[in-house]
C-alpha positions in Angstrom: 2.7 8.5 20.6 3.2 5.9 17.9 6.6 5.8 16.1 6.4 5.8 12.3 7.4 2.3 11.0 10.2 1.9 8.5 9.5 0.3 5.2 12.1 -2.5 4.4 10.3 -4.1 1.4 7.6 -3.1 -1.0 7.3 -5.5 -3.9 4.8 -6.2 -6.7 4.5 -9.9 -7.6 2.2 -12.5 -9.2 1.5 -14.1 -5.8 2.4 -13.6 -2.1 1.8 -16.6 0.1 2.3 -17.2 3.8 3.0 -20.7 4.9 0.7 -21.4 7.9 3.0 -23.8 9.8 6.2 -21.8 9.6 4.8 -18.3 8.9 7.4 -18.0 6.1 6.5 -15.8 3.1 6.9 -16.8 -0.6 6.9 -14.0 -3.1 6.4 -15.4 -6.6 7.0 -13.6 -9.8 8.3 -10.2 -8.8 7.8 -7.6 -11.6 7.6 -3.9 -12.4 6.0 -3.9 -15.9 2.7 -4.9 -17.4 2.3 -5.3 -21.1 -1.1 -5.2 -22.9 -2.2 -5.1 -26.5 -5.3 -3.0 -25.9 -6.3 0.0 -23.7 -8.2 0.5 -21.6 -7.7 -2.9 -20.0 -7.9 -4.6 -16.7 -5.1 -6.5 -15.0 -6.8 -9.5 -13.4 -4.5 -10.2 -10.4 -1.3 -9.3 -8.7 -0.1 -9.1 -5.1 1.9 -6.7 -2.9 4.4 -7.7 -0.3 5.2 -5.2 2.5 7.8 -5.6 5.3 7.9 -3.1 8.1 10.3 -2.6 11.0 10.2 -0.4 14.1 6.4 -0.8 14.2 4.4 -1.4 17.4 0.7 -1.2 18.0 -2.4 -1.2 15.7 -2.2 0.0 12.1 -5.0 0.5 9.5 -3.5 -0.2 6.1 -4.7 1.5 3.0 -3.4 1.2 -0.6 -4.3 3.6 -3.4 -3.7 2.6 -7.0 -3.4 5.7 -9.1 -2.2 7.4 -12.2 0.9 9.6 -12.0 -1.4 12.6 -12.2 -2.9 11.5 -8.8 -6.2 10.2 -10.2 -7.1 7.3 -7.9 -8.3 4.2 -9.8 -8.7 1.7 -6.9 -8.5 1.8 -3.1 -7.7 -1.2 -0.9 -8.6 -0.6 2.7 -10.0 -2.4 5.7 -6.7 -4.2 6.3 -5.4 -4.2 9.9 -2.0 -5.1 11.2 -1.2 -5.6 14.9 2.4 -5.5 15.9 3.3 -6.6 19.5 7.0 -5.9 19.5 9.0 -3.2 17.9 12.0 -5.6 17.8 10.3 -7.9 15.2 9.8 -7.3 11.5 6.2 -7.4 10.3 5.1 -8.7 6.9 1.8 -8.5 5.0 0.7 -9.7 1.6 -2.1 -7.9 -0.1 -3.9 -9.5 -3.1 -5.5 -7.2 -5.7 -8.0 -8.0 -8.4 -9.2 -6.3 -11.6 -6.9 -3.2 -11.6 -8.1 -0.7 -14.2 -5.4 0.4 -16.7 -6.9 3.2 -18.9 -3.6 4.0 -20.8 0.0 3.0 -21.1 2.2 4.8 -18.6 3.4 4.8 -15.0 1.1 4.0 -12.1 1.6 4.1 -8.4 0.6 2.0 -5.4 0.5 4.5 -2.4 0.8 3.0 1.1 -0.8 4.6 4.1 -0.6 3.5 7.7 -3.3 5.0 10.0 -4.1 7.5 7.1 -0.5 8.7 7.1 1.4 8.3 3.8 4.4 6.0 4.2 5.7 5.2 0.7 4.8 4.4 -2.9 6.0 2.0 -5.6 5.6 2.5 -9.3 4.7 0.1 -12.1 5.1 0.7 -15.8 2.3 -0.3 -18.2 3.4 -0.7 -21.8 1.6 -1.3 -25.1 2.8 -4.4 -26.9 3.9 -4.0 -30.5 
């Protein structure tokens, strides 16, 4: 039986980069608000950084981007994470493109591991004056 991993970090940023030689992660431009003049609009690009502990085995990762009402606007799936040791933390960066933003308000990124909900993070979308 697989133990449910613990979420240690779930961040929204402009970019998430893993350095190939050292495997260190850089999280650039952390934010929790998007401002737009017009709606509906599309946010061209952002990235999510996720850090897990107490994970071991194979995990299929799915992210849903949705309105607070539960209406799903985008789904990111097909990501796979293999964790060999429960003692090590596991990190993943997930880029997104062209997120639809129909209206100002709060939106959620919902994280699922092997189709089981783990956590969500919200982002606020504001109309500029």
